[in-house]
N, C-alpha and C positions, 0 to 999 in steps of 0.2 A: 767642178768636182767638189769644192768646199761646200757649195750650196747643196749639192746632192747628199753629201755626208751629213749636213745638219738636218736635212729632211728625214734621212734614215734614223738618226738618233732620236729626233722628236717623235717619229712614228713608233719606234720600239718602246720608248718611255710611255707613250700613251697606251700602247697595247698592254704593257705590264700593269699600268694603273687600272685600266678597265678590267683586266683579268682578275686582279686582286679584289676589285669591287664586286665582280660577278660571283667569285667564290664566297665572299662574305655575305652577299645578299642572299645566296642560296641557303645559308644557315639560319636566316631570320624567319620568323613566323609569317605566313601568307598575309595576315592582316596588317603587316607593318606598312606605314605610309612611305611613298617614294620621296617624301621631303626629307627623310632621314638619311639619304644617300651621302650627304656631305660628311657624315660621321661614321662611315662604315669601317674605317680603320681604327676606331676607338676601342680600346680594351676596357671593359666595364670594371668600375670599382666595386669589389665584391661586397655583399651585405655584412660581412663580418669585419670589414675595415671601414670605419666611418670617419669622414672628414670632420674635424672639430674646430677648425679656424674659419673665420668669415672672410674668405678670399674671393675676390671678384672672379667670376668664371669667364672663360673665353667665349667669343661669339660662336653661335651654333654653326655658322658657315665654315668654320675652320676645323677640319678633322684633327684629332689628337690621339696619342697613344697613352693608354692607361693600363695599369696592372691590376688584374683581378686577384684580390687577396682573399681567397676562400679556403680556410683551413680544412683539410680532409676530416670527415667525420668518422671514418672507419678505415681499417687497414685494407679492406677490399676495394676502396675507391681508387680509380686510376689516378696515378700521380704524375703522369707524363703528358696530360692534356689539360686544356682549359678552354672555355668557351669565349668566342669573340662576339660581342653583341653591340649593336648600335643603340646608344642611349642618348637622350637629350641631356644637356648639362643641368644638373640639379643644384639647388641651393645647399651649401654645406651647413651642417649643424653649428650652433654657436658654442663657443668655449667660454670657460669661466676662469678668470685670473684671481689669485689670492687678494683679498682686501680691496675689492673694487665695487662690490655690489651693494645696492640698497634694497631692502625687502619690498616687493611689489604687492599691491593690494590684491586680494582674492578676486575682486570684480573684474580684473583684466584677464583672468585666465580663460573664460569662455571666448572672449574676443580673439585672443591669440590662437586658441585651438581651432577656430573657424577659418583661419587664413590659409587656404589652399593646402590643407593637409599638414600644416606646420604644427609641431607639438605645442601644447599649451604653455610650456615653460621655455619656449624659444622665441627670441626677439629677432625678427628679420631686419636686415639692413640692405640698403641699396649699394651696389658696387660702384666703385669710383671709376668714372669714364677714363679711358686711356686712348692715346693717339694710335695711329696705325702701326708705328714701329716701336711702341713702348710696351713694357711688360706690365700686366695688371698688378697693381699694388694691393697688398692685403689691408683690409679695414681693421680698425680696433674691434675686439670682440665685444659683443653684447652679453652681459652677465645674466645668468639664469637666476631668477628669484628662488630662494630655497625656504623651506619651512623651519629648519633648524640651523644652527651655526655649522654643524658638520653633518650634513644630510647623507653624504656618500658613505659614511662609516656604517658598516652593518649593525643594525639595532641589536640590543641585548635581548635575548629570548627570556620570557617570563619565568622566574624561579629556576633558571638554568636548564629548562627543558628544551631540547633540540627539536625544531619543528620540521627539519628535513627528514623525509623517509626515503633512504636510498634503496635501490633495487636489491633483491636478494643476491644477485650475482656479485655485488660489491662487498658483501659482508665477509670479513676475514674469518679464517678458521678459528673456532672457539678454543682450540687447543694451542696455547702459546708455545708448546714444545713440539709442534709439528716439524717433521724432518722429511722433506721430499726425497724419495728414493727412485722415482721413475721420471722420465722426460714428460709424461702426461701430467704430472703433478704441477709443473711450472709452465706448461704451454698456454699461450694466450688464446682463449676461446671466445671472448666477448669484449667488445669495446663500447663504453658508455660515454655519452657526452654530458658534462655537468657544468653548472654555473659556478661563479666564484663563491657565492653564498653557500651553495651546496657543498663545495669543497671545504669551506671553513667549518661547517657543521659536522661533516664526516670526520674531519681531522680532530675536532673536539671529542667526538665519540670514540675514535679508534686509536688516538695517539698513545703510544707506550709511555712517552715522557709525562703526559698528564696523569696517566694511570699510576705511575710510580710516585708522582708528587701527591696524588690523592691518598695513597697508602701511607706516605710519610705524615700527612696531616692526621690521619686516623691514629697513627703510632704516637704522635705528640699528644693527641687528645687522651690516649690511654695513660701516658706519663702523668698528665695533670691529675687524672683520677687516682693514680698510684700515690702521688704526693698528698692529695686530699685525704687519703685514708689515714694519715697520721693525726688527723683531727679527732679521731675516735680512739677509745682505749682498746687494748688488745685483750681478748678473752681466750684463754687456752685451757682445754680439757685434756687430761692425760689419765690413762688407765693401764695398770700393769697386773697381769695374772701370772703366777708362777708356782711350780711345785719344786721343792728342794729336798734333796737327800744329801746330808752332809758327809763329805769324805772324811773329815776329822772324826765325826761320830763313829764311822765304820772302823777307823783305826783304834778308837777307844774300846769298841766292842771286842776286837781281837785281843787287845791288851787285857781286858777283864777275863776273857776265856783262858788265857794262859795263866793268869793268877789263880783262877778257880781250879785249875788242874793241879796246882801245887798244894792245895789245901787237903787235909785229911778227908777221907771218903764221907765221914758223917757230917762234914762241914761244907761239902761241895754243893753248889746250886745245880738244879736240873738244866739240861741244855736248852729247853724251851722257856726258860725264865725270861721275863721282860728285860732283865738286865743285859741280856745278850742280843737284843734287837736294836737296829738302827732305824728309827721311825722317820718317815718323810713328813714334810709339812706343805700345805697349800695356802697361798696368800693371794688376796685381791686388794690392790691399792688404787684408789681413785683420787685425783686431785684436780681442782678448778682454780685457775689463777687469773686475776684481773690486774693489769698494769697500765699505767698512763704516764706519759712524759709531760711534765708541766710546761715546758718550753717558756721559761720565764724571760728569756732574752730574744725571742722571736726568730729562732732558726727555722722552725717548721713553717711559719708564714712566709719567710723569705724563699724557701724552697718551692712553695706552692706558687708564689708570684713569678718566680723564675720559670717554672714549667708553663705557666699561662703565657708568658711572653714568648717562650719558645714555640708554643702552638701558634701564636700570632705571626711569628716569623715564618713558620711553614705555610700558613695561609697566604701571606704576602708572596712567598716564593711560588706557590701555586698560581697566584694571579699573574705574577711576572712571566711564568712559563706559558700561561694561556695567551697573554699578549704577544709573546715571542712566536708562539705557534701560529697565531693569526697572521703575523707579518710574514713568517716563512711560507705559509700556504699561499698568501697573496703573491709573494715574490715568485714562487714556483709556477703559479698559474699565469702570471704575466710573462714569465720566460717561455712558457708553453705557447702562449699567444704569439710571442715574438718569433719563435721557431716556426710556427704555422705560417706566419706572414712571410718569413724568409723563404720558405718552400714555394709559396705562391709567387713571390717576386722572381725567384730563380726559374720557375716554370715559364713565366712570361718572358724572361730574358732568353730562354731557349727558343720560344716561339719567334721572338724578334730575330734571333740569329738564324733560324731556319728561313724566315722570310728574306733576310738579306742574302742568304745563300741561293735561294731561288731567283732573286733578282740578278745576282752576279752570273749565274748559269744561263739565264735568259739572254742577257747582254752578250755573253760569250757565243751563244748559238747564233745570235744575230750578226756577229762579226764586229760589233762595236765595243766589246768587252775584252778583258785580258784574262789569261789563266792565273795570273798573279792575284787578281781580285777574288777569283774563286777560291784559291788556296787560303787567302786571308779569311774569307767567310767560313771556310771549313775549320780552320784553326780556332776562330772565335766560337763556333758552335761547339767544338770539342771542349773548349775551356768552360763555356757556360754549362754544359752537361756535367762536367766535373764539379762545378760549384753547386749544382742542384743535388748531386749525390752527397756532398758534404752537408748541405742544408737538411736533407732527409735524415742523415745520421744524427744531427743535433736535435731534430724534432723527436726522434725515437728516444733519445737520452732524456729530453725534457719530459716526455710522457712518463717514463719510468721513474724519474725523480719525483714527480707529483704523486704517482702511485705509491712510492715508498713512504712519502711523508704522510699520506692519508691512511696507510696501513690497510689497504683493501685486499681483496682475494688475490691469490697468486695467479689465477687464470684470467684476470680482468685487466683491461687497459683503459685509459682515460683520454678524452679529448676535450678541448675548451669549447663550450657552447656560447659564451658571451662574445659579442662583437668587440673588435679592437677599437675602442673609442675612449674618449676622455672620461675617466672614472667618476669625476665629481669636481668639486671646488672646495677651497679652503677659505672660510669666512672670518677667521681671526687674524688680527695683526700679529706682527712678529713679537711684540712685547706681550700681548695677551697670550700667545702660544707658549712663551717661556714661563709665564706665571702659572698657567694651567699645567704645564709639564712638571714644574716643581711641586705643585699640589698633588698631582695624580700619580707620579711615578712610584711604584711600590719599592723600588730599589732604595729610595731615600728614606722611606719609613722603616725599611728593614734595618738600616743603620741605627735609627733611633731605638728600635726594639732591641737590637743587639746591645746597645749601651745600657738599656734598662735591665737586660738579662745579666750583664756583668755587675751592675749595681746590686742586684738581689743576691747574686752569688757571693759578692764581697760581704754583704750583710750576714749571710749564712755562715761564711767562714769565720767572721769575727765572733759571732755568737757561739760557734763551736769551741772557741778557745776559752770561754767563760764557764762557770760552774753549771753543771747539768743536774737537775733535780727530777726524780721520778718516784712515784709511789706505786705500791703493788699490794695485793691481798690474795691469799690463797686459802682454800678449804680442802681438807684431806679426809677421806673416808676409806678405812682399811678393814679387811676381814682376814682372819688366820684360822686354820684348822690343821689337825695333826692326825697321823695314823695311830698314835699312841692311845690305847683304850683307857688309859688312866683318866678319871674324871677331873683330876687336878692338873692335867697337862695344859700347856699354853694353847688356847683357842678362844674365838669370840670376835666381836665387831667393835670398832671404835672410830671416832671422828675427832678432828681438830682444825684449827685455823691459825693463820699467821698474817700479820700486818707488817709492812716494811716500807721504809723511805730510804732512797739512795741519793747520795750526793757525790758527783764525780767532777773532779776538776784537775785537768792536766796543767799543772802549774808551770812546768818547763818542758818544752818540746824542741828545743834547739833552734827556735826561730822559724819553724815550718809554717805556722799560721801567718806570721808577718810576711813571709815570702809569698804565700798564696794571695794575701791581700794586695800586695804590690803587683802581682800578675793581673789581678782583676782591674786595678787602677790603670795598668797599661792597656788592657782591652777597652776600657772606657775611652781613653785618649785615642786609641786606634779607630774606634767607631766614629768619634766626632771628626777626626781627620778624614776618614773615608766619606763621611757625609759631605764635607766641604769639597772633596775631590769629585764625587759623583754629581753634586750640584753643578759644578762647572762643566762636567762631561755632558750632563743633560742639556745645559744651555747650548753647548757646541753642537750637539746632535740636532736640536731644534733649529738652530740657525743654519746648519749645513743642509738640512732637509728643506727648509723654507727657501733658501737661496737657490737650491737645485730645482725646486718646483717652479720658481719664477723663470729660471733659465729655460727649463723644459717647455714652459708655456710659450715663451718667445720663439723657441726653436720650432714649435708646431706651425706658427705663422710663417716663419722663414721657409720651412720645408715645403709647405703648400705652394708657395710662390715658385720654389725651385722645381717642383714637379711640373707645374704649368709651363715653365720655360723649357724644361727638358723635353716635354712632349712636342712642343712646337719646333724645337731644334731638330728632333728626330724626323718629324714630318718634312721639314724643309730639306734635310740632308738626303732623305730618300728621293724626293722629287728632283733634286739636283743630280743625284746619281742616276736616276732613271732617264733624265734628260741628257746625260753624258757630260755635264759640266761639273760634276762632283766626283769624288773618289770613294772607293769602298772604305778607306780608312776613316773618312768623315762619318760615314754611316755607323761603323763600329764604335767610334768614339761617342757618337750621339746615343747609341744604345747603352753604352757603358755609363754615360752621364744620367740617362733616365733610370737605369737600375740603381745607381748610387742615390739619386733623388728620392726614389720610392723607398729605398732602405732607410734613408735619413728621416723620411716622414714617419715610417713605421717605428723607427728607433725613438723619435721624438715623442710619439704618443705613449709607447711602452715606458719610456724613461719618465714621462710625466706621471703615469700611474704608479710606477715604483716610488717616485718621489713623494707622491701623496700618501702612499702606504707607509713610507718611512717617517713622514711627518706625523701620521696618526700613531705610529708606534712610539715615536719620541714623546708625544703628549700622553698617550695611553688613557685607558678607562673612559673611553668616549661611548656614547654622547653624554653620559651623566656627569663627567668632569669631576668625579670624586672617587676616593678609594672605597671599595665595597667592604662591608663588615665581614662578609664571608665570600669565599671564592665561588 
């Protein structure tokens, strides 16, 4: 009876294996060779997730489970399915570790490019042989020769002109005060796939933060021109035209009329006599005044220099915000890639759970399985489906986060077009990175500029407490006419001039000037202290990013080996379960381990890219390695 039971178990396991192989083979193209039947259970590594470590691959005769990490390109793409394809193991791409490479001669590039489709900048290595029961050990990565110390950093576009031409569907509404009132105004109608460089260029073009900073630069430039206007004299022209009828003259006329009535009739004047008229007068007064402050103690020049330093401060702030925007955009893009990869991993986990459920149900129908194993598989499938739902939620949130940062149209959505691969390498040592960061960071120069601003303000305040001398000259041209027909009445034209020198000295102000000078001295000391503080902060940021980059690089190697081990463990667990010598718990645990290993590999690659972006942000102003004169 025991022998018969073993025969049944082996037969059922073989039937399940051949059934799975037949289902998978039916999905392959007809031209596929039969030699690839050994890898029919292998899930293909998607084109948007590229291996970056030089890990030895498994023999082709051993099938393995791999997760296809293909981020969806549109909302309409089915998210609950993934293709299972039989592929031959391919050589992974080479990774680059900070401060390990030596530049290669250009003559080697054609030879490298001709090696069986290997890119010209990739150096292939032979895998380390392993025993039958050993896990393949990862090799040390071969470093890619680069043309510049920081090649992976996006190049600076000439003259600040953005070269990316985004589609019209991504252009934001030109009206910044747009107020959506209908659901159609915010409904997603189109999804565009963009690269990281395109995302950075679109962010530079559409960012409200940079637009505000640019307006502040223009505002400071106008302040400089306002202060420079004090270098020239003030010329003022004034003209007054008036007609005047005196109220006191009318009162005098009334008084003379009363007096005329008291006189004898032979002495009274007639009522139309000019003595009883109140004549009006018309006057036209023109004046031209020229005044100039001699500024003998330099207050004016100090104000101009302070305004120029304030303009430089705004330009540095614009540069700082541009660097921060580049980092924020890169971070949001890598997070979107991570969420896409998480969705793909969870989709593969659901497929693995479905396969385990089919195996458990087949064994139960054959009478060699238990209902408990089926319930375990069903519970595991429900859990994986729930995790897939959470991953899709995070994916949608990451898409909208990138869309918000790029300030695109309200009816457009974004997906990542770049593959999830190692973004580049860092060729500077830690010490060189720290020195370059101290040279390049605009935050440090901002503190020096702020100190100079306070110095100029202190000079202006001190000069304001000293005597102020100004000179002025005026020319006056006046004309007067009257309604009085008397030829001897006041009328005619005249001109005159005046020269004046003014000396103003506020001898005692209660100590206000001295207090303002002490305030500026405190501002100078604060700027110097902040420079010291930010310098230490910059070094910490560089060191933290550098150490994180090294750790992430090592994690990529480790995670690659973990994926290979988990695939083999899942394959063996399924064979044992199909043969009746294993349990469903072993299969579920192996599937969980494979999912964890794939997530660790994805996390290692994304974390490396984020670390590289953080290090680039910490150094800033790459690849020119110096502060620009203008943003």
